[in-house]
GUSEMI-473496 format. One line per 8 residues: for each residue x, z, y of C-alpha. Coordinates in Angstrom, 3 decimals. Layout:
X Z Y ~ ...
***
This chain:
-21.460 5.490 -1.140 ~ -18.788 5.181 -3.821 ~ -19.253 4.546 -7.518 ~ -17.628 7.930 -8.009 ~ -20.406 9.544 -5.944 ~ -22.991 8.053 -8.294 ~ -21.181 9.486 -11.309 ~ -20.942 12.879 -9.635
-24.721 12.850 -9.107 ~ -25.061 12.281 -12.835 ~ -22.919 15.350 -13.495 ~ -19.572 13.687 -14.200 ~ -16.585 15.372 -12.550 ~ -13.685 13.330 -11.250 ~ -10.397 14.411 -9.724 ~ -10.261 11.980 -6.833
-8.587 12.609 -3.504 ~ -11.441 14.320 -1.661 ~ -10.164 13.921 1.912 ~ -9.605 10.154 1.905 ~ -11.816 7.075 1.688 ~ -10.361 3.971 0.050 ~ -11.349 0.407 0.901 ~ -10.443 -2.799 -0.956
-11.022 -6.362 0.254 ~ -12.681 -7.363 -3.032 ~ -15.018 -4.356 -2.973 ~ -15.991 -3.649 0.653 ~ -14.387 -3.722 4.105 ~ -16.489 -2.100 6.836 ~ -17.300 -3.828 10.123 ~ -15.323 -1.255 12.088
-12.019 -2.266 10.431 ~ -11.018 -4.888 13.029 ~ -11.792 -2.580 15.958 ~ -9.644 0.223 14.545 ~ -6.926 -2.127 13.327 ~ -6.032 -2.832 16.962 ~ -5.232 0.872 17.414 ~ -3.267 0.943 14.140
-1.325 -2.188 15.084 ~ -0.596 -0.862 18.575 ~ 0.855 2.345 17.151 ~ 3.035 0.400 14.705 ~ 4.300 -1.720 17.588 ~ 5.230 1.389 19.577 ~ 6.907 3.152 16.650 ~ 8.932 0.280 15.222
12.282 -1.057 16.286 ~ 12.648 -4.743 17.132 ~ 15.968 -4.861 15.239 ~ 15.852 -2.245 12.452 ~ 13.626 -2.189 9.362 ~ 10.669 0.185 9.198 ~ 11.390 3.735 8.124 ~ 10.914 4.219 4.388
9.997 7.077 2.112 ~ 12.334 8.068 -0.693 ~ 9.587 6.936 -3.072 ~ 9.825 3.407 -1.644 ~ 13.616 3.457 -1.770 ~ 13.627 4.215 -5.489 ~ 10.826 1.745 -6.341 ~ 12.404 -1.015 -4.256
15.937 -0.674 -5.594 ~ 17.693 1.422 -2.947 ~ 18.367 4.658 -4.908 ~ 21.774 5.016 -3.245 ~ 19.894 5.853 -0.004 ~ 18.148 8.871 -1.566 ~ 19.654 12.359 -1.793 ~ 20.335 13.387 -5.410
17.907 16.330 -5.218 ~ 15.014 14.108 -4.116 ~ 16.016 11.417 -6.596 ~ 15.773 13.913 -9.472 ~ 12.500 15.371 -8.189 ~ 10.887 11.931 -7.827 ~ 12.212 10.869 -11.226 ~ 10.509 13.887 -12.818
7.190 12.880 -11.239 ~ 7.418 9.383 -12.722 ~ 8.841 7.386 -9.813 ~ 10.750 4.449 -11.309 ~ 12.259 1.193 -10.176 ~ 9.853 -1.752 -9.904 ~ 10.147 -3.600 -13.225 ~ 9.753 -7.198 -12.050
12.408 -6.970 -9.337 ~ 14.686 -5.006 -11.642 ~ 14.354 -7.733 -14.274 ~ 15.336 -10.369 -11.674 ~ 18.107 -8.060 -10.395 ~ 16.780 -8.141 -6.815 ~ 15.447 -5.528 -4.399 ~ 12.113 -5.465 -2.616
13.005 -6.426 0.953 ~ 12.676 -3.768 3.618 ~ 9.970 -4.606 6.110 ~ 10.934 -5.385 9.696 ~ 8.571 -5.609 12.645 ~ 8.909 -9.402 12.566 ~ 7.916 -9.416 8.860 ~ 5.005 -7.078 9.579
3.666 -9.386 12.315 ~ 3.872 -12.315 9.879 ~ 1.953 -10.564 7.057 ~ -0.284 -7.996 8.797 ~ -3.398 -10.107 8.199 ~ -2.686 -10.282 4.425 ~ -4.841 -7.227 3.789 ~ -5.519 -5.857 0.316
-6.928 -2.505 1.344 ~ -6.659 0.560 3.534 ~ -7.473 4.253 3.627 ~ -9.377 6.322 6.172 ~ -10.137 10.035 6.569 ~ -13.343 11.208 4.931 ~ -15.352 11.850 8.084 ~ -13.787 9.387 10.556
-13.493 5.665 11.109 ~ -9.724 5.663 11.495 ~ -7.082 3.677 9.593 ~ -4.421 5.902 8.000 ~ -2.458 3.213 6.171 ~ -2.846 -0.372 5.041 ~ -1.834 -2.252 1.914 ~ -0.572 -5.734 2.736
1.260 -8.429 0.815 ~ 4.104 -10.864 1.441 ~ 3.693 -14.047 -0.573 ~ 6.242 -16.146 1.334 ~ 9.589 -14.411 0.775 ~ 9.951 -15.111 -2.972 ~ 8.796 -18.159 -4.928 ~ 7.772 -16.253 -8.052
6.841 -12.800 -6.760 ~ 4.549 -11.212 -4.205 ~ 5.701 -8.014 -2.491 ~ 2.983 -5.481 -1.785 ~ 3.591 -2.796 0.830 ~ 1.696 0.337 1.809 ~ 2.456 0.929 5.487 ~ 1.495 3.994 7.518
0.582 3.917 11.186 ~ 3.982 5.466 11.940 ~ 5.717 2.204 10.965 ~ 6.833 3.673 7.657 ~ 6.753 2.035 4.243 ~ 5.150 4.540 1.905 ~ 5.630 2.488 -1.244 ~ 5.948 -1.091 -2.437
5.862 -3.048 -5.661 ~ 5.909 -6.643 -6.820 ~ 3.441 -8.771 -8.731 ~ 3.936 -12.228 -10.207 ~ 2.416 -15.291 -8.600 ~ 0.152 -17.347 -10.812 ~ 0.830 -21.079 -10.496 ~ 2.733 -20.389 -7.283
-0.119 -18.481 -5.606 ~ -1.252 -14.891 -5.167 ~ -4.920 -14.114 -5.576 ~ -6.241 -10.657 -4.766 ~ -8.283 -9.388 -7.689 ~ -10.750 -6.571 -8.076 ~ -9.017 -3.456 -9.386 ~ -9.269 -3.153 -13.178
-8.309 0.511 -13.414 ~ -11.605 2.396 -13.755 ~ -10.426 5.570 -12.022 ~ -8.974 3.649 -9.088 ~ -12.136 1.552 -8.849 ~ -14.207 4.713 -8.568 ~ -12.352 5.636 -5.369 ~ -13.356 2.521 -3.415
-16.170 2.671 -0.880 ~ -19.166 0.441 -1.460 ~ -21.508 -1.024 1.141
***
């Protein structure tokens, strides 16, 4: 049961994504995660190239600093919906690195969270972090089971380390599954 479900029972209406369950390591990760991660990981292995970076959405390309790889029409459309360049990497004048299979293997256990369909125990995508590539920043990636980077952003390290924290955004917190 989610916190959002409790609020709905009390009569509060929320506009959360109805068809997806969200899990966060600081809130709750179900026992079935490891079993289904093997399937997720196997599909990523099959769909990725040993030499090329993972496929990337246009959303990622704009956030990460690769707008030249996005068609003008999509660039304008995404800009109108609020998609902007990641501020920390823009300030440092660097791009968020594209993820390769080798990088994925190195960071796949750095789990922050994942999503699953509402009625199934099945991993749709995972949110993982890379805290080794940059000394001052952590790169966070959302990766689908089709070896595609959906989005990414950066966060600063605190005293040289990255610590996963509970989400502070109330609406996002309401989405996460509880035990």
